[in-house]
C-alpha positions as CSV (number, residue, x, y, z in Angstrom):
1,M,-4.5,-22.2,27.3
2,P,-5.8,-23.7,24.0
3,L,-8.0,-21.7,21.6
4,I,-10.4,-19.5,23.5
5,N,-14.0,-20.7,23.1
6,R,-15.3,-17.1,22.9
7,F,-13.6,-16.7,19.5
8,A,-15.7,-19.5,18.1
9,E,-18.7,-17.3,19.0
10,L,-17.1,-14.2,17.6
11,H,-15.7,-15.8,14.5
12,S,-18.5,-14.7,12.2
13,D,-18.3,-11.1,13.4
14,I,-14.5,-10.9,13.1
15,T,-14.7,-12.5,9.6
16,A,-17.2,-10.0,8.6
17,W,-15.0,-7.1,9.7
18,R,-12.0,-8.7,7.9
19,Q,-13.9,-9.1,4.7
20,D,-15.3,-5.6,4.9
21,I,-11.8,-4.2,5.2
22,H,-10.7,-6.4,2.3
23,T,-13.4,-5.0,0.1
24,H,-12.3,-1.4,0.8
25,P,-8.4,-1.5,0.7
26,E,-6.5,1.7,1.4
27,L,-2.8,2.4,0.7
28,M,0.0,3.8,2.9
29,F,-1.2,6.6,5.2
30,D,-4.6,6.9,3.4
31,T,-6.3,4.5,5.7
32,H,-9.1,6.9,6.7
33,R,-12.0,4.5,6.3
34,T,-10.2,1.6,8.0
35,S,-8.9,3.8,10.9
36,A,-12.4,5.2,11.5
37,L,-13.8,1.6,11.5
38,V,-11.2,0.6,14.0
39,A,-11.7,3.6,16.3
40,E,-15.5,3.0,16.2
41,K,-15.2,-0.6,17.2
42,L,-12.7,0.1,20.0
43,R,-15.1,2.7,21.5
44,E,-18.0,0.3,21.1
45,F,-16.1,-2.4,22.9
46,G,-15.4,-0.1,25.9
47,C,-11.7,0.7,25.6
48,D,-10.7,3.1,28.4
49,D,-9.1,5.4,25.9
50,V,-9.1,5.6,22.1
51,K,-6.8,8.0,20.2
52,E,-6.7,8.6,16.5
53,G,-4.1,10.4,14.3
54,I,-0.9,8.8,15.8
55,G,1.6,8.4,13.0
56,Q,-0.9,10.4,10.8
57,T,-3.7,7.8,10.6
58,G,-2.8,5.3,13.3
59,V,-5.2,4.3,16.0
60,V,-4.4,3.3,19.6
61,G,-6.8,1.8,22.2
62,V,-6.1,1.4,25.9
63,I,-7.6,-1.5,27.9
64,K,-7.0,-1.5,31.7
65,G,-7.0,-4.7,33.6
66,K,-8.4,-5.4,37.1
67,Q,-5.4,-3.9,38.7
68,D,-4.2,-1.5,36.0
69,S,-1.7,0.3,38.2
70,A,-0.1,-2.8,39.6
71,G,0.9,-4.4,36.3
72,K,3.1,-3.6,33.3
73,V,2.0,-2.2,29.9
74,I,2.1,-4.5,26.9
75,G,1.5,-3.3,23.3
76,L,0.0,-5.4,20.5
77,R,0.4,-4.1,17.0
78,A,-1.5,-4.8,13.7
79,D,-0.9,-3.1,10.4
80,M,-3.9,-1.8,8.3
81,D,-2.7,-0.8,4.8
82,A,-3.1,-2.6,1.5
83,L,-1.0,-2.9,-1.7
84,P,-1.2,-1.3,-5.2
85,I,-2.0,-4.6,-6.8
86,L,-5.0,-5.6,-9.1
87,E,-6.9,-8.3,-7.3
88,V,-7.9,-11.4,-9.3
89,T,-9.5,-13.6,-6.7
90,N,-13.1,-13.2,-7.9
91,L,-14.2,-13.4,-4.2
92,P,-17.6,-12.0,-3.3
93,Y,-15.9,-9.5,-1.1
94,A,-13.0,-8.7,-3.5
95,S,-11.6,-5.2,-3.7
96,K,-14.0,-2.6,-5.1
97,T,-11.1,-0.3,-5.8
98,A,-9.2,-1.2,-9.0
99,G,-5.5,-1.5,-8.5
100,K,-5.6,-1.8,-4.7
101,M,-6.0,-5.0,-2.7
102,H,-5.2,-6.6,0.7
103,A,-2.5,-8.9,-0.7
104,C,-0.6,-9.3,2.5
105,G,-3.3,-10.1,5.1
106,H,-3.3,-6.8,6.9
107,D,-7.0,-7.0,6.8
108,G,-6.8,-10.2,8.8
109,H,-4.2,-8.7,11.2
110,T,-6.5,-5.8,11.9
111,A,-9.6,-7.9,12.4
112,M,-7.9,-10.3,14.7
113,L,-6.6,-7.6,16.9
114,L,-10.1,-6.0,17.0
115,G,-11.4,-9.4,18.1
116,A,-8.8,-9.7,20.8
117,A,-9.6,-6.1,22.0
118,Q,-13.3,-7.0,22.3
119,Y,-12.5,-10.0,24.4
120,L,-10.0,-8.2,26.6
121,C,-12.6,-5.4,27.2
122,E,-15.2,-8.0,28.1
123,T,-13.0,-10.0,30.6
124,R,-10.3,-7.7,32.0
125,N,-8.7,-10.9,33.3
126,F,-5.3,-9.4,33.7
127,D,-3.4,-6.9,36.0
128,G,-1.8,-4.2,33.9
129,T,-2.6,-2.3,30.7
130,A,-3.0,-3.6,27.2
131,V,-2.4,-1.1,24.4
132,V,-3.7,-2.2,21.0
133,V,-1.9,-0.4,18.1
134,F,-3.3,-0.2,14.6
135,Q,-0.6,1.1,12.2
136,P,-0.8,2.5,8.7
137,A,1.8,2.4,6.0
138,E,3.7,-0.7,6.7
139,E,4.1,-1.3,2.9
140,G,6.9,1.1,2.3
141,G,5.7,4.2,4.1
142,G,7.3,3.6,7.5
143,G,4.2,4.0,9.5
144,G,5.9,2.2,12.4
145,R,8.6,4.9,12.5
146,E,5.9,7.6,12.3
147,M,4.0,6.2,15.2
148,V,7.2,5.9,17.3
149,N,8.1,9.5,16.4
150,D,4.7,10.6,17.5
151,G,5.4,9.2,21.0
152,L,3.7,5.8,20.9
153,I,6.1,4.1,23.3
154,E,6.7,6.9,25.7
155,D,3.2,8.4,25.9
156,Y,1.6,5.0,26.7
157,N,4.6,3.8,28.7
158,I,4.7,0.6,26.7
159,Q,7.2,-1.8,28.2
160,E,6.9,-4.7,25.8
161,I,5.4,-4.8,22.3
162,Y,4.5,-7.7,20.0
163,G,3.6,-8.2,16.4
164,L,2.2,-11.0,14.2
165,H,2.1,-11.8,10.5
166,N,0.3,-14.5,8.6
167,W,2.5,-16.9,6.6
168,P,1.3,-18.8,3.5
169,G,2.6,-22.3,3.2
170,V,2.5,-22.9,6.9
171,P,-0.6,-24.8,8.1
172,V,-3.2,-23.0,10.1
173,G,-2.5,-23.5,13.8
174,Q,1.2,-23.4,13.5
175,F,3.7,-20.6,14.5
176,A,7.3,-19.7,13.7
177,I,9.6,-17.4,15.5
178,R,13.3,-16.8,16.3
179,P,15.3,-14.5,18.6
180,G,17.7,-12.0,17.1
181,P,17.5,-10.8,13.4
182,F,14.3,-12.1,11.8
183,F,13.4,-9.8,9.0
184,A,15.9,-8.0,6.8
185,A,16.9,-4.4,6.6
186,T,15.5,-2.9,3.3
187,D,17.2,-0.2,1.3
188,T,16.1,1.2,-2.1
189,Y,18.4,2.9,-4.6
190,T,18.3,4.5,-8.0
191,I,21.1,4.4,-10.6
192,E,21.3,7.1,-13.3
193,V,23.4,6.2,-16.3
194,T,24.4,9.0,-18.6
195,G,26.1,8.5,-22.0
196,K,25.7,10.0,-25.4
197,G,22.5,9.6,-27.4
198,G,22.4,8.9,-31.1
199,H,21.0,6.9,-34.0
200,A,20.8,3.2,-33.5
201,A,22.3,2.7,-36.9
202,K,25.5,4.6,-35.8
203,P,26.3,3.1,-32.4
204,N,29.9,4.1,-32.9
205,A,28.9,7.8,-32.7
206,A,27.0,7.3,-29.4
207,I,27.8,6.0,-25.9
208,D,25.2,3.3,-25.5
209,T,23.6,3.6,-22.1
210,T,21.3,0.6,-22.7
211,L,24.3,-1.6,-23.2
212,I,26.2,-0.1,-20.3
213,A,23.2,-0.3,-17.9
214,S,22.8,-4.0,-18.9
215,H,26.5,-4.6,-17.9
216,I,25.8,-2.9,-14.6
217,V,22.8,-5.1,-13.9
218,V,24.9,-8.2,-14.5
219,A,28.0,-6.9,-12.6
220,L,25.9,-6.1,-9.5
221,Q,25.2,-9.8,-9.0
222,S,28.8,-10.2,-8.0
223,V,28.1,-8.2,-4.8
224,A,26.4,-11.2,-3.2
225,S,28.4,-13.9,-5.0
226,R,31.9,-12.5,-4.7
227,N,32.1,-9.4,-2.4
228,I,30.2,-10.6,0.7
229,D,31.1,-13.5,3.0
230,P,29.0,-16.4,1.7
231,L,27.9,-17.1,5.3
232,E,26.2,-13.7,5.4
233,A,22.8,-12.9,4.0
234,V,22.5,-10.3,1.2
235,V,20.1,-9.7,-1.7
236,V,20.9,-7.2,-4.5
237,S,18.0,-6.9,-7.0
238,I,17.4,-4.6,-9.9
239,T,13.7,-4.3,-10.3
240,S,13.2,-1.5,-12.9
241,F,15.1,-0.6,-16.1
242,E,13.8,2.5,-17.9
243,T,15.1,4.5,-20.8
244,E,14.0,8.0,-21.9
245,S,13.1,6.8,-25.4
246,K,10.5,4.4,-26.8
247,A,11.7,4.6,-30.3
248,F,13.2,1.6,-32.1
249,N,16.0,3.5,-33.7
250,V,17.3,5.8,-30.9
251,I,20.1,5.1,-28.5
252,P,19.0,7.0,-25.3
253,E,21.2,9.4,-23.5
254,H,19.9,8.4,-20.1
255,V,18.9,5.1,-18.4
256,E,17.4,4.8,-14.9
257,L,17.7,1.6,-12.9
258,R,16.0,1.0,-9.6
259,G,16.5,-1.7,-7.1
260,T,16.5,-3.0,-3.5
261,L,19.2,-4.2,-1.1
262,R,18.3,-6.6,1.7
263,T,20.7,-7.4,4.6
264,L,20.7,-8.8,8.1
265,S,23.5,-6.7,9.6
266,T,24.7,-3.1,9.5
267,E,28.2,-4.2,8.5
268,V,27.0,-6.2,5.5
269,C,24.7,-3.3,4.5
270,D,27.5,-0.8,4.5
271,L,29.8,-3.1,2.6
272,A,27.1,-3.8,0.0
273,K,26.4,-0.1,-0.5
274,T,30.0,0.6,-1.1
275,Q,30.3,-2.2,-3.6
276,I,27.2,-1.3,-5.4
277,T,28.5,2.3,-5.8
278,Q,32.0,1.2,-6.9
279,I,30.9,-1.4,-9.4
280,T,28.3,0.9,-10.9
281,E,30.6,3.9,-11.3
282,S,33.5,1.8,-12.6
283,T,31.5,-0.1,-15.1
284,A,30.0,3.1,-16.5
285,N,33.4,4.7,-16.7
286,A,34.9,1.7,-18.5
287,Y,32.5,2.4,-21.4
288,G,33.0,6.1,-21.4
289,A,29.8,6.9,-19.6
290,S,29.0,8.1,-16.1
291,A,26.7,6.8,-13.4
292,T,25.4,7.9,-10.0
293,V,23.9,5.8,-7.3
294,T,21.4,7.3,-4.8
295,F,20.3,5.4,-1.8
296,H,16.9,6.6,-0.6
297,S,15.9,7.6,3.0
298,D,12.9,5.2,3.1
299,S,14.9,2.2,4.4
300,Y,13.8,-0.1,7.2
301,P,16.3,-1.4,9.7
302,V,16.8,-5.1,10.6
303,M,13.9,-6.4,12.7
304,V,15.5,-7.9,15.8
305,N,13.5,-10.0,18.2
306,A,14.5,-9.5,21.9
307,E,15.7,-12.8,23.5
308,A,13.5,-12.8,26.6
309,Q,10.4,-11.6,24.8
310,T,10.8,-14.2,22.1
311,V,11.1,-17.0,24.7
312,F,7.8,-15.6,26.2
313,A,6.0,-15.3,22.9
314,A,7.0,-18.8,21.8
315,D,5.7,-20.1,25.2
316,V,2.4,-18.4,24.7
317,A,2.2,-19.8,21.1
318,R,2.8,-23.3,22.5
319,K,0.0,-22.9,25.0
320,V,-2.3,-21.9,22.2
321,A,-1.2,-24.4,19.5
322,G,0.7,-27.1,21.2
323,A,4.5,-27.6,21.5
324,H,4.7,-29.5,18.2
325,N,3.1,-26.6,16.3
326,V,5.7,-24.0,17.2
327,D,9.1,-23.6,15.6
328,D,11.1,-21.3,17.9
329,N,14.2,-21.4,15.6
330,A,12.7,-20.4,12.3
331,P,15.1,-19.2,9.6
332,P,15.3,-15.5,9.0
333,T,13.6,-13.9,6.0
334,M,14.9,-11.3,3.6
335,G,11.5,-9.6,3.5
336,G,11.3,-6.2,5.3
337,E,9.0,-5.2,8.2
338,D,8.7,-1.8,9.7
339,F,7.7,-3.3,13.1
340,S,11.5,-3.0,13.3
341,F,11.1,0.6,14.3
342,M,9.0,-0.3,17.3
343,L,11.4,-3.1,18.3
344,E,14.3,-0.5,18.2
345,A,12.3,1.6,20.7
346,C,11.0,-1.1,23.0
347,P,11.7,-4.8,23.8
348,G,9.4,-7.2,22.0
349,S,9.0,-9.9,19.5
350,Y,7.4,-10.7,16.1
351,I,5.9,-14.1,15.2
352,L,4.6,-15.8,12.0
353,M,1.3,-17.6,12.0
354,G,0.3,-20.2,9.5
355,N,-2.1,-19.1,6.7
356,G,-2.5,-22.5,5.1
357,D,-2.1,-23.5,1.5
358,T,-2.8,-20.1,-0.1
359,A,-1.2,-17.9,-2.7
360,D,1.9,-16.1,-1.3
361,V,1.7,-12.6,0.1
362,H,1.9,-9.8,-2.5
363,H,0.3,-12.1,-5.1
364,P,-2.9,-11.0,-6.9
365,E,-4.6,-14.3,-5.9
366,Y,-3.7,-14.0,-2.2
367,N,-6.4,-14.1,0.5
368,F,-6.2,-14.1,4.2
369,N,-7.4,-17.4,5.7
370,D,-10.4,-16.7,8.0
371,E,-9.9,-20.1,9.6
372,A,-6.8,-18.7,11.3
373,I,-8.8,-16.0,13.1
374,P,-9.4,-17.9,16.4
375,V,-5.7,-18.9,16.5
376,G,-4.4,-15.3,16.1
377,C,-7.0,-13.9,18.5
378,S,-6.1,-16.5,21.2
379,Y,-2.4,-15.7,20.8
380,W,-3.0,-12.0,21.2
381,V,-5.1,-12.6,24.4
382,G,-2.5,-15.1,25.6
383,L,0.2,-12.5,25.5
384,I,-1.8,-10.2,27.8
385,E,-3.3,-12.7,30.2
386,T,0.0,-14.7,30.6
387,G,2.2,-11.7,30.6
388,M,0.1,-9.8,33.1
389,P,-1.9,-12.5,35.0
390,A,-4.6,-11.4,37.4
391,A,-3.9,-11.8,41.1
C-alpha cells in the first residue's frame, strides 16, 4: 500500500485547510474557530456521527465501515492548538494574530486527519469503526486528559488509538517509532527563595536572594550529573529567574525560579523530585535563607507505546513509505506529549513523520511541510484499512 492516489487529487484542498488553520492560530482550549471548521468538514464528508465539546473544545467523528458491527474500533488522534510565539516566517498565510502561531505543526496534523476522514467516508473500505479525534490543548493544557475524562475511550468503545507528529530534520516520506517509553514525563515546578532585602551597598546587612538563587540553579545541575544513574534519562532545567525589584541598588527579599523536569520512568521522577527539594532547601539554609519547592499538577506522564500496536503501526508505515524509510527503534525524546493520557487509557502507538529540512518545532520560523500531507493521510488510512480489512 504505497501513497494513495486520491491524496494527490485532494492535496490542494488539504493544503488550503492547513494554511487557513495556520493563519488563524488558537491556544489551549480556545480552539473555537478550528473546532467549528473541523466539525463542519466532518459533517460535510458524511461522518455517521459528529460530536463537539468533548474535553471542552474537542471534536470527534465516527465513520462506520461496510460491516461496522463486525470489526473493532480504532481511534486516530490529531491535536489542534497553537503556541504563544510571534511568527517570523513572512509567509502569505502567516498568523494574523500577533503572539500566536502554529509552531509545532498541529495545523498539519489536523488537516491530514481531515483528509483521511474524507477518504474513509468516501470509500468505507474496512469492516469496523474509525473514530477521528481532534484534540485541543496539547501544548500544556492536558487536552488529552480532559477528553479521556469526558469518556472518549469508553463512550466510543475505542479499542486501539494512534497518534502522529511531524518531525523536522527527518526527510519527508520517512517515519520513526519505538515500543515502550517514547516521550518523557513532564513536570513543572516553582522555587520561592526568601532572604532579607536591603541596600546593594550594604550586602552584609542583607541575605542576598539573588546570590542564593544563583547557587541553587548551579547546584540543581548535579541532580542529573551526580544523583541519577547515568544510564537513566533525566533533564532538570531552570527556565525563569525573577526578582521583585528592578532597581540597580536593591537586594530583593524574594526570588522566584521556575523550571521543568523530564524523565522516562516513575522511579527516576520521584528520585529527581526528592533531590530537587533537598538541594534547594539545603542550599538556601546554608546561606541563612529559606526556599520552598512546589511541583505543579499540570504534569504529563511518560508516553508509552504498546508493543503489539507499535509493531502494527511500523508495518503500516513500511507499506506506505517502504521498509528502508521506517526506523522502528528510534531513540526516545525528552519532549512531552499528552497523547500519553490516551495511551494510559487504551492500547495504541505514536509515530514520528519526517517534515524535511525545516526549522525545529517551537521556533518562530517553523512551518509544517505541505509535501508531507499525502504521506500522513496515507498512513492514517492504512491504519484503518489494514487494521480492519473489508471481508
